[in-house]
C-alpha positions in Angstrom: 0.0 0.0 0.0 1.4 3.4 -0.9 1.7 5.7 2.0 -1.8 7.1 2.9 -0.7 10.6 4.0 -1.6 13.8 2.4 2.0 15.0 1.8 2.3 12.4 -0.9 -1.3 12.3 -2.2 -2.7 15.6 -1.1 -6.5 15.3 -0.9 -8.6 18.3 -1.7 -11.8 18.2 0.3 -14.1 20.8 -1.3 -16.7 19.4 -3.5 -20.2 18.5 -2.5 -22.6 15.7 -3.4 -24.4 16.5 -6.6 -21.2 17.7 -8.3 -21.2 18.4 -12.0 -21.1 15.4 -14.3 -17.7 14.5 -15.7 -17.2 15.7 -19.2 -15.1 12.7 -20.1 -14.0 9.6 -18.3 -10.4 8.3 -18.6 -8.5 5.4 -16.9 -4.9 4.3 -16.5 -4.7 0.7 -15.2 -1.3 -0.5 -14.1 -0.7 -4.2 -13.2 2.8 -5.6 -12.6 3.0 -9.4 -12.3 6.3 -10.6 -13.7 9.6 -9.2 -12.4 12.6 -10.5 -14.5 15.1 -9.2 -12.0 13.5 -10.9 -9.0 13.4 -14.5 -8.0 10.3 -16.3 -9.5 8.8 -16.9 -6.0 8.1 -13.1 -5.9 6.2 -13.1 -9.2 2.5 -12.5 -9.0 -0.5 -13.8 -11.0 -3.3 -11.5 -9.9 -2.4 -8.0 -11.2 -3.1 -9.0 -14.8 -6.5 -10.4 -13.8 -7.2 -7.3 -11.7 -6.6 -5.0 -14.7 -8.7 -7.2 -17.0 -11.5 -7.2 -14.5 -11.4 -3.4 -13.9 -11.1 -2.6 -17.6 -14.2 -4.7 -18.4 -16.2 -3.2 -15.6 -15.3 0.4 -16.4 -16.4 -0.1 -20.0 -19.8 -1.5 -19.1 -20.7 0.1 -15.7 -24.1 1.7 -15.8 -23.1 4.9 -13.9 -20.3 6.3 -16.0 -19.2 4.0 -18.9 -15.6 4.6 -20.1 -15.0 4.6 -23.8 -12.5 1.7 -24.7 -10.1 4.2 -26.3 -10.0 6.1 -23.0 -8.8 3.0 -21.0 -5.0 2.7 -21.1 -3.6 -0.7 -19.9 -0.1 -1.0 -18.7 0.0 -4.7 -17.6 2.0 -7.7 -18.6 -0.2 -10.8 -19.3 -3.2 -8.8 -20.6 -4.2 -8.8 -24.3 -3.4 -5.5 -25.8 -1.6 -4.3 -22.7 1.9 -2.8 -22.6 4.6 -3.6 -20.1 4.3 -1.4 -17.0 7.8 -0.1 -17.0 8.8 3.0 -15.1 9.2 4.9 -18.4 5.8 3.8 -19.7 4.0 4.8 -16.4 5.6 8.2 -16.4 4.8 8.7 -20.1 1.1 7.8 -19.6 0.8 10.0 -16.6 2.3 12.9 -18.6 -0.1 12.3 -21.5 -3.1 12.3 -19.1 -2.0 15.6 -17.6 -2.0 17.1 -21.1 -5.3 15.5 -22.3 -7.7 16.0 -19.4 -10.0 19.0 -19.0 -11.9 20.5 -16.1 -14.6 18.2 -14.7 -13.1 15.2 -16.5 -13.0 12.0 -14.3 -9.8 9.9 -14.1 -9.6 6.5 -12.6 -6.1 5.2 -11.7 -5.4 1.6 -10.6 -2.1 0.1 -9.2 -1.9 -3.7 -8.7 1.5 -5.2 -7.9 4.3 -5.3 -5.4 5.2 -2.6 -3.1 8.0 -2.2 -0.6 9.8 0.3 1.6 13.2 2.0 1.2 15.2 4.5 3.2 13.6 7.9 2.5 15.4 10.0 -0.1 14.4 13.1 2.0 14.3 11.9 5.6 12.8 15.2 6.7 9.6 14.4 4.8 9.0 11.0 6.4 8.1 10.5 10.1 9.2 6.9 9.9 12.3 7.6 7.8 11.0 5.4 4.9 9.7 5.9 1.4 6.9 3.7 0.1 7.5 2.5 -3.4 5.5 0.7 -6.2 7.5 -1.7 -8.3 7.2 -1.5 -12.1 8.3 -4.7 -13.9 11.7 -3.3 -14.8 12.6 -2.8 -11.1 16.3 -3.1 -10.3 18.3 -3.7 -7.2 19.3 -1.2 -4.5 21.9 1.3 -5.7 24.0 2.2 -2.8 25.6 5.1 -4.6 22.4 7.1 -5.0 20.5 5.4 -2.1 17.6 4.3 -4.2 16.1 1.1 -5.7 16.5 1.3 -9.5 13.4 2.2 -11.4 11.2 2.3 -8.3 8.2 4.5 -8.4 8.3 6.5 -5.1 5.1 7.6 -3.4 6.1 11.3 -3.6 6.5 11.1 -7.4 3.1 9.4 -7.7 1.6 12.2 -5.7 3.2 14.8 -8.0 1.9 13.0 -11.1 -1.6 12.9 -9.7 -1.4 16.5 -8.7 -0.5 17.4 -12.3 -3.8 15.8 -13.5 -5.8 17.5 -10.8 -4.2 20.9 -11.6 -6.1 20.7 -14.9 -9.4 20.5 -13.0 -10.0 16.7 -13.4 -11.3 14.6 -10.5 -9.3 11.5 -9.6 -10.1 8.2 -7.9 -7.0 6.1 -7.3 -6.9 2.5 -6.0 -3.7 0.8 -4.7 -3.9 -2.9 -4.4 -0.3 -3.4 -3.1 1.3 -3.5 0.3 4.7 -2.8 2.0 4.9 -5.1 4.9 7.9 -7.4 4.7 7.3 -9.3 7.9 7.7 -13.0 8.1 4.6 -15.2 7.9 3.4 -18.6 8.9 1.2 -20.5 6.5 -1.2 -23.3 7.1 -1.1 -26.3 4.7 -3.0 -25.4 1.5 -2.3 -21.7 1.7 -0.2 -22.0 -1.4 -2.9 -20.6 -3.6 -2.8 -17.4 -1.5 0.1 -15.1 -2.3 0.9 -11.9 -0.4 1.7 -8.8 -2.4 4.7 -8.1 -0.1 8.3 -7.7 -1.1 10.7 -7.6 1.8 13.6 -5.1 1.5 16.2 -7.8 1.3 14.6 -9.1 -1.9 15.7 -5.7 -3.5 19.2 -6.0 -1.9 18.5 -3.1 0.4 21.1 -3.4 3.2 19.6 -4.2 6.6 21.8 -1.5 8.0 20.3 1.1 5.7 16.8 0.2 6.8 17.8 0.2 10.5 19.5 3.6 10.1 16.4 5.0 8.4 14.2 3.7 11.2 16.5 5.2 13.8 15.9 8.6 12.2 12.2 8.3 12.9 11.2 11.7 14.3 8.3 10.6 16.5 6.8 7.5 18.1 3.3 7.3 16.5 0.2 7.4 18.6 -1.1 3.9 18.2 -4.6 5.4 17.7 -3.6 7.8 15.0 -3.1 6.0 11.7 -6.7 6.2 10.5 -7.6 9.4 12.3 -5.0 11.8 11.0 -6.5 14.9 9.5 -6.4 15.1 5.7 -4.4 18.0 4.2 -6.1 20.0 1.5 -4.6 21.8 -1.5 -6.0 24.9 -3.1 -9.2 26.6 -2.2 -10.2 28.2 -5.5 -12.5 25.3 -6.6 -10.4 24.7 -9.7 -8.2 21.9 -8.5 -9.6 18.5 -9.2 -10.8 16.3 -6.3 -9.1 13.2 -5.2 -10.4 10.0 -3.5 -7.8 7.4 -2.6 -8.4 3.7 -1.6 -5.6 1.6 -0.2 -5.7 -2.2 0.2 -3.8 -2.2 3.5 -1.9 -0.1 6.1 1.8 0.4 5.5 2.6 -2.3 8.1 0.2 -4.9 6.6 0.1 -7.2 3.7 -2.7 -7.7 1.2 -3.3 -11.1 -0.6 -4.2 -12.3 -4.0 -6.1 -15.6 -4.2 -8.7 -17.5 -6.2 -11.8 -15.4 -6.4 -14.7 -15.7 -6.1 -15.0 -18.5 -3.6 -17.1 -21.5 -4.8 -17.0 -20.7 -8.5 -15.6 -23.2 -11.0 -14.1 -20.5 -13.3 -12.5 -18.4 -10.5 -9.0 -17.1 -11.0 -6.2 -15.5 -9.0 -7.3 -11.9 -8.2 -6.3 -9.2 -5.7 -8.8 -9.7 -2.9 -9.1 -5.9 -2.5 -9.7 -5.3 -6.3 -12.2 -8.1 -6.6 -14.2 -7.2 -3.5 -14.2 -3.5 -4.5 -15.7 -4.1 -8.0 -18.0 -6.9 -6.9 -19.6 -4.4 -4.5 -19.8 -1.7 -7.2 -21.4 -4.2 -9.6 -24.0 -5.2 -7.0 -24.7 -1.6 -5.9 -24.0 0.9 -8.6 -24.4 4.6 -7.7 -23.4 4.3 -4.1 -21.1 6.8 -2.4 -17.4 6.1 -1.7 -18.2 5.8 2.0 -20.9 3.2 1.4 -18.5 1.4 -0.9 -15.8 1.4 1.8 -18.2 0.2 4.4 -19.4 -2.7 2.2 -15.8 -3.7 1.4 -14.9 -3.9 5.1 -18.1 -5.8 5.8 -17.3 -8.3 3.1 -13.8 -8.8 4.3 -15.3 -10.0 7.6 -18.4 -11.9 6.4 -16.3 -13.7 3.7 -13.2 -14.1 6.0 -11.2 -12.8 3.1 -8.1 -11.1 4.6 -6.6 -9.8 7.8 -5.5 -6.5 6.3 -7.2 -3.1 7.0 -8.2 -1.2 3.8 -7.9 2.5 4.1 -10.1 5.1 2.4 -9.4 8.9 2.1 -11.0 11.9 0.6 -14.6 13.1 0.5 -16.2 9.7 0.9 -19.8 11.1 0.9 -19.5 11.8 -2.9 -21.1 9.3 -5.3 -18.6 6.9 -7.0 -17.5 8.3 -10.4 -19.1 11.6 -9.4 -22.6 10.5 -10.2 -25.3 8.6 -8.4 -27.9 6.1 -9.4 -31.0 4.6 -7.9 -31.6 2.1 -5.1 -30.2 -1.4 -5.1 -32.6 -3.3 -7.4 -30.7 -6.2 -9.0 -32.4 -6.5 -12.4 -31.2 -6.5 -16.0 -32.6 -6.5 -19.5 -33.6 -10.1 -20.7 -32.4 -11.1 -24.1 -33.3 -14.4 -25.8 -30.3 -16.7 -26.6 -31.4 -20.0 -27.9 -33.8 -21.6 -25.4 -32.5 -19.4 -22.6 -32.4 -15.7 -21.6 -29.1 -13.9 -21.5 -28.3 -11.1 -19.1 -25.3 -8.8 -18.9 -24.6 -9.7 -15.2 -22.6 -12.5 -13.7 -20.8 -13.6 -10.6 -19.4 -10.2 -10.1 -22.9 -8.9 -9.7 -23.9 -11.4 -7.0 -25.3 -14.1 -9.2 -24.7 -17.8 -8.5 -25.6 -21.0 -10.3 -29.2 -21.6 -9.2 -30.0 -18.0 -8.3 -33.7 -17.4 -8.7 -34.9 -14.5 -11.0 -38.3 -13.1 -11.8 -39.2 -12.3 -15.4 -41.1 -9.0 -15.5 -42.6 -7.1 -18.5 -41.2 -3.8 -17.3 -38.4 -2.6 -15.0 -41.0 -0.7 -12.9 -43.3 -3.7 -12.3 -43.7 -5.0 -8.7 -42.7 -8.5 -7.9 -46.3 -9.8 -7.9 -46.5 -8.9 -11.6 -44.0 -11.7 -12.5 -44.5 -13.5 -15.8 -42.4 -16.5 -14.8 -39.5 -17.6 -12.6 -36.1 -18.3 -14.1 -33.0 -20.0 -12.7 -29.4 -19.1 -13.5 -28.0 -22.1 -15.4 -24.7 -20.8 -16.8 -22.4 -18.1 -15.4 -19.3 -16.1 -16.1 -17.8 -13.1 -14.4 -19.9 -10.6 -16.4 -22.7 -12.6 -18.0 -25.2 -15.3 -17.2 -27.9 -17.5 -18.8 -31.2 -18.2 -17.2 -33.8 -20.9 -18.0 -37.4 -21.3 -17.1 -40.8 -22.6 -18.1 -41.8 -19.8 -20.4 -42.2 -19.4 -24.2 -39.6 -16.9 -25.3 -41.8 -16.1 -28.3 -44.1 -14.2 -25.9 -41.2 -12.2 -24.4 -42.4 -8.6 -24.1 -40.0 -5.8 -25.4 -38.1 -4.3 -22.5 -38.6 -7.3 -20.3 -36.2 -7.7 -17.3 -34.9 -10.4 -15.0 -34.9 -9.4 -11.4 -32.9 -11.1 -8.6 -35.3 -11.6 -5.7 -33.0 -12.8 -3.0 -29.5 -13.6 -2.0 -28.4 -17.0 -0.8 -26.8 -16.8 2.6 -24.4 -19.6 3.3 -24.4 -20.2 7.0 -22.1 -23.3 6.9 -18.5 -23.4 8.0 -15.9 -25.4 6.0 -12.8 -26.3 8.0 -9.6 -27.6 6.3 -7.7 -30.2 8.3 -4.0 -30.0 9.1 -1.6 -32.0 6.9 -1.5 -35.6 8.0 1.6 -37.2 9.6 1.9 -35.3 12.9 0.7 -36.3 16.4 -1.8 -33.4 16.6 -3.3 -34.3 13.3 -3.7 -37.9 14.4 -5.3 -36.7 17.6 -7.7 -34.6 15.6 -8.7 -37.5 13.4 -9.8 -39.4 16.5 -11.6 -36.4 17.8 -13.5 -35.9 14.5 -14.8 -39.4 14.9 -16.2 -38.5 18.3 -17.7 -35.2 16.8 -19.4 -37.2 14.1 -20.6 -40.0 16.4 -22.1 -37.6 19.0 -23.3 -34.9 16.5 -21.3 -32.2 18.4 -21.4 -29.6 15.5 -24.4 -30.5 13.4 -24.4 -30.4 9.6 -23.4 -26.8 9.3 -19.7 -27.5 10.1 -17.8 -29.6 7.6 -14.3 -30.9 7.6 -12.4 -31.0 4.3 -8.8 -32.2 3.4 -5.8 -30.0 4.0 -5.4 -27.5 1.1 -9.0 -27.3 0.1 -9.3 -23.9 -1.6 -12.9 -23.4 -0.4 -12.2 -23.7 3.3 -13.5 -20.9 5.6 -11.0 -21.8 8.3 -7.8 -23.8 8.4 -6.5 -25.9 11.2 -2.7 -26.0 11.2 0.2 -27.6 13.2 3.5 -25.7 13.6 6.1 -28.2 14.8 8.7 -25.4 15.2 6.4 -23.2 17.3 6.6 -22.9 21.1 3.5 -25.2 21.2 4.2 -28.0 18.7 1.3 -30.1 20.0 -1.3 -27.4 19.3 -4.0 -27.0 16.7 -4.1 -23.4 15.4 -7.5 -22.1 14.1 -6.5 -19.9 11.2 -8.4 -17.7 8.7 -9.3 -18.8 5.2 -6.0 -17.4 3.9 -4.1 -19.6 6.3 -1.4 -17.0 6.7 -0.5 -14.9 9.7 2.4 -12.7 10.7 4.7 -14.5 13.1 4.3 -11.8 15.8 0.5 -12.3 15.7 0.5 -16.0 16.1 -0.2 -15.7 19.8 -3.5 -14.0 19.0 -4.7 -17.0 16.9 -7.0 -19.3 18.7 -5.5 -22.7 19.5 -6.1 -25.9 21.4 -3.4 -28.2 22.8 -3.8 -31.9 22.0 -1.3 -33.8 24.1 -3.2 -33.2 27.4 -6.6 -34.3 26.1 -8.2 -37.6 25.2 -10.3 -37.9 22.0 -13.5 -37.0 23.7 -12.1 -33.9 25.5 -10.4 -32.7 22.3 -13.6 -33.3 20.3 -15.6 -31.2 22.7 -13.1 -28.4 22.7 -12.7 -28.3 18.9 -16.4 -28.5 18.4 -17.1 -25.7 20.9 -14.4 -23.4 19.3 -15.7 -24.0 15.8 -19.3 -23.4 16.8 -18.5 -20.1 18.5 -16.4 -19.0 15.6 -19.3 -19.9 13.2 -21.8 -17.9 15.3 -19.6 -14.8 15.2 -18.9 -15.1 11.5 -22.6 -15.8 10.7 -23.8 -12.8 12.6 -21.8 -10.6 10.2 -22.9 -12.7 7.2 -26.5 -11.8 8.0 -25.6 -8.2 8.3 -23.9 -8.3 4.9 -26.9 -9.9 3.3 -29.2 -7.1 4.5 -26.9 -4.3 3.4 -28.5 -2.2 0.7 -31.9 -3.9 0.9 -35.0 -2.0 1.9 -33.6 -1.5 5.4 -34.6 1.1 7.9 -33.3 4.5 7.2 -31.6 5.6 10.4 -28.6 7.8 11.2 -25.8 6.4 13.1 -22.2 7.2 14.2 -19.8 5.6 16.6 -18.0 7.9 19.1 -14.6 7.3 20.5 -13.7 8.8 23.9 -11.3 8.5 26.8 -12.3 7.3 30.2 -11.0 9.1 33.3 -10.9 6.4 36.1 -10.3 9.0 38.8 -13.5 10.9 37.9 -15.3 7.8 36.8 -16.5 9.5 33.6 -15.8 9.9 29.9 -14.0 13.1 29.3 -16.4 15.2 27.2 -13.6 16.9 25.1 -12.3 13.4 24.1 -15.4 12.3 22.3 -14.9 12.1 18.5 -17.3 10.6 16.0 -16.2 8.2 13.2 -18.1 6.4 10.5 -18.1 2.8 9.4 -15.6 3.6 6.6 -12.7 4.0 9.0 -11.1 1.6 11.4 -9.8 3.6 14.4 -7.2 2.1 16.7 -8.2 1.9 20.4 -6.1 1.4 23.5 -7.2 0.4 27.0 -9.4 3.0 28.7 -10.7 4.3 25.4 -14.5 4.2 25.1 -17.0 3.6 22.4 -20.4 5.2 22.3 -23.3 5.3 19.8 -25.1 8.3 18.3 -28.4 7.1 16.8 -31.3 9.0 15.4 -34.7 7.8 14.2 -36.0 10.1 11.5 -38.7 7.6 10.4 -42.4 7.9 11.2 -42.5 4.6 13.2 -40.8 3.3 16.3 -37.6 1.2 16.0 -35.8 -1.1 18.3 -32.0 -1.3 18.6 -29.6 -3.9 19.9 -25.9 -3.3 20.4 -23.5 -6.3 20.2 -19.7 -6.3 20.5 -17.8 -9.0 18.6 -14.3 -9.5 20.0 -11.1 -10.6 18.2 -11.4 -13.8 20.2 -14.9 -14.5 18.6 -16.7 -13.5 21.8 -20.0 -11.8 21.4 -21.0 -9.3 24.1 -24.6 -8.0 24.4 -24.3 -4.3 25.3 -27.8 -2.9 25.4 -31.1 -2.6 23.6 -34.1 -0.3 23.6 -36.8 1.4 21.7 -36.7 4.8 19.9 -39.9 6.7 18.9 -40.0 8.8 15.8 -37.7 11.7 16.1 -35.8 10.3 19.1 -32.0 10.6 19.4 -29.6 8.5 21.4 -26.1 9.6 22.4 -24.6 7.2 25.0 -21.2 5.9 25.9 -21.4 2.1 26.1 -18.1 0.3 25.9 -14.9 0.5 27.8 -11.8 -1.0 26.1 -9.8 -3.2 28.4 -6.5 -4.9 28.0 -7.9 -8.4 28.0 -7.5 -9.0 24.2 -6.2 -7.1 21.2 -7.0 -7.3 17.5 -9.8 -6.6 15.1 -13.1 -6.2 16.9 -16.5 -5.0 15.8 -19.6 -3.2 17.1 -22.8 -4.3 15.5 -26.0 -2.3 15.9 -29.1 -4.0 14.8 -32.1 -1.7 14.2 -35.5 -3.4 13.6 -39.0 -2.1 13.0 -41.1 -2.2 16.2 -44.8 -3.1 16.2 -47.1 -1.1 18.5 -47.5 -2.7 21.9 -44.8 -5.4 21.3 -41.9 -6.2 23.5 -38.5 -4.6 22.7 -36.5 -6.9 20.4 -34.0 -8.7 22.5 -30.9 -10.3 20.9 -29.1 -11.0 24.2 -29.3 -14.7 23.5 -26.5 -14.2 20.9 -23.9 -13.5 23.6 -21.1 -15.9 24.0 -17.7 -16.1 25.7 -14.4 -16.4 23.8 -13.6 -19.5 21.8 -11.3 -20.9 24.5 -14.0 -20.9 27.2 -17.0 -23.2 27.9 -20.4 -21.8 27.9 -23.9 -23.2 27.3 -26.0 -21.6 24.6 -29.4 -20.2 25.9 -32.5 -20.5 23.8 -33.5 -17.5 21.7 -36.7 -15.5 21.2 -38.8 -15.4 18.0 -39.2 -12.6 15.3 -36.0 -11.1 13.9 -34.1 -13.6 16.0 -35.3 -16.5 13.9 -32.7 -15.9 11.2 -30.0 -15.1 13.7 -30.9 -18.3 15.6 -30.5 -20.2 12.4 -27.1 -18.5 11.9 -25.9 -19.6 15.3 -27.9 -22.5 16.6 -30.0 -24.2 13.9 -29.2 -27.0 11.5 -30.3 -25.2 8.3 -27.3 -24.5 6.1 -28.8 -21.8 3.9 -31.3 -19.0 4.2 -32.5 -16.1 1.9 -33.2 -12.4 2.4 -35.2 -10.5 -0.1 -33.4 -7.6 -1.8 -36.4 -6.3 -3.8 -37.7 -2.8 -3.3 -40.6 -3.4 -5.7 -42.8 -5.6 -3.5 -46.5 -4.6 -3.3 -46.3 -4.0 0.4 -42.6 -3.6 1.2 -41.7 -3.9 4.8 -38.4 -2.5 5.9 -35.9 -5.2 6.9 -33.7 -4.9 10.0 -30.6 -2.7 9.5 -27.2 -4.1 10.5 -24.7 -1.3 11.2 -21.1 -2.6 11.5 -18.3 -0.5 13.0 -14.8 -2.0 13.0 -12.1 -1.1 15.5 -8.6 -2.2 16.1 -7.6 -2.6 19.7 -3.9 -2.3 20.2 -1.4 -2.2 23.1 -0.6 1.3 24.3 
C-alpha cells in the first residue's frame, strides 16, 4: 500500500454531493506481475487479472461508462496491454496531464508489489521510509544514489496525480499493493494465496540502511492515530480536481491475492481488494465512496477474506465516479439466446448458479406482476444465462430479469491440518467423536488440507513454542509470526479424543456464530432497510473521575477503522428520522470471537440517542466490531432482545441459551439451527414492502498502548 498521507497524495476536500457530471472519463490501469530481476517466488499472477476485470467493468458500468479508447492498460499478461515499466508509467501520466480538461473524471489503478526503502528526503517522512510501487523493470538497491533502481516512489506518484488535478480533473486512485515485509506462517493449503509483499532484502536493500532509516524516525506514533489523521487540503479556489484514494492495507500490513470468487468453477487469481471492490460496485452501482468502503470492510469480515485493513481517504460522501444512481434493485434486460435468456450480469454482480430470477414485463413492475420464474443455469464473471418454463416467443419488449433474494451460506468449512503429525492424528480421533455424537451438526464440515474453499484452516507448527497445538487460522491460512499468539489454538497432548472433540467443536461453533452474525448483516446491506442515522463515538475514560472526558469524544463512520487502547471508550449516536418506532440492539464481537450483548431499547419517531457504552480493556487485542441491529417495532410489542446471541471467547466453555422469536429466527438459524442456507429479499418493488432490519457494523482495532 502506498503511504496514505496527504503529503504524498494531497487530498482536496471541497466538493459536495451532486457535483457536475464528468465531461469525459479516462482510466490508467497498471498491473505488474512478472519481475525479471526478482526470484520467481516473488512473481504475481493476480495483477493482470485485476486489470482485465477493472477494464471490463469500467467499459460496461451503468453509472459512467468509459470509452474503450480512454482506458489505457499497462499490464503484462493482458491482451493489448503494454509492459508497466517506469518509463511507460511516467509517459502515460504525462499524457493524461496534457489531455484532461476541467470536470473530467480519471480512474487510476495500481496492482502489484510494493516495498519500503530509506527515504530520499528523511525530513519528509516521520518513519524515515519511502513507500514504493514496483514496475516490472525494477532493479536492485543502488547504494551510490541510495535508491532502488526504477522504483516509483510515493512522492512522485503524488506529484503525477497533482498534475492531473491541476487541470481540473477529478481523480479516484486505487492501490492494491502493500509494503509489509514481515515473516509469515502459512497453514497447509495456503499456497494458492500469495501476499503482495516484497521484503527489502529481496531488493538487496542493506539491513543496516533500513535500521538507520528507522533510527531517524522523528516521533513515536500514537497507536490510535493511523486512521484518524486529518487530511491536508490543497488549493481553495475550486479549480483543482478532487481526489479520493483507496488503499488495500496499512503500511505495516500485507494484502493477498487468491482464487476469487469462492465457490465458482471459473474463478481465477485476483487481488482480494480489487475483486471485492468491484464486486460491491457491480452489486450496488451509484453508491457513495463511504458506502462502498463500508461494504468492502463488511465483506472482508463476512467472507473471512483477509486480515488487512483497507484505508479510504477523501470526501467519501460523494457518489462513486461523481454520479449517483437509484436504489439497489438487481435487475437486467432479458435477451433471448437460444432456449435461454441472457443477461449482462454475472458472478461479479452477486449471481450464482441456481440463483432465482423473476421475469417482468417492465423494470417498474412489482414482484407480484411476475410472468415467470427463471434460474441461472450458466455463469461467467460478467454474464449469465437463465432458463425457465416460459415461451420466449411471448417475451415482451423491454422485459427484465430481477434477482429476488441472496443466498446466505451459514455453513463453516474447516480444512484439516496436513497428516503425519501427532496433533493431526489426535484430531482424526476427535473428529470421529464429533461425528458420532453430533457435536457440531451439519453446518460445520471438515475437508482435506489444502481445500481452496475452506472458511477456516487448522494448522500444526512443529517449530512453534506449542508444537502439539492445533491453530485455528483464517481462510487465507497466513499470519504474521508476531501475531501467532493472537490466533485461537487448542493443545492436543493433554486431552483424550472426547475432550479434544468437545473443545474443537465448541471453538468452531463459537467462531461460526460470530462469522454468521456478520454474514446476516452483509446480506441485508443495501436492501429495503430502515433509514436511520448512526455514528460511533470514541472517547477517553478518566478512572479517577469515573466518567468519559467530554472533550475526548470524536465521532467516526463505518468507513474508518480507528485504533483503540485500553481506557478508550465507544459510544453510539443514533437518530430515528422515520415515522415509526424502531428497536436497537448493540453487540460487540471480539477478536477472540466472543459476542457481548451491550444494550437494547426502543426509539420513537424523532428520538435521538447519544450514549457511551463500551470501555476498552487490556484483555485482548485485535480486530473487533460493534454491530448495531435496528429493527421495526410493532405497536405494543416487547422490545426486540438479541441478548441470546452473547457468548464467551472460543477458549471458554459456555452453554447456549434459547432464543426468542421474530427477527431472532434468522439469527438463531445462523448460530444455533441446522439449516445451512437462508435467503433475504433484496427487492424494493414488492407490493407492500416492509423494511428489513438494518445491521450497522463498525470495525475497530484494539492495540497495546
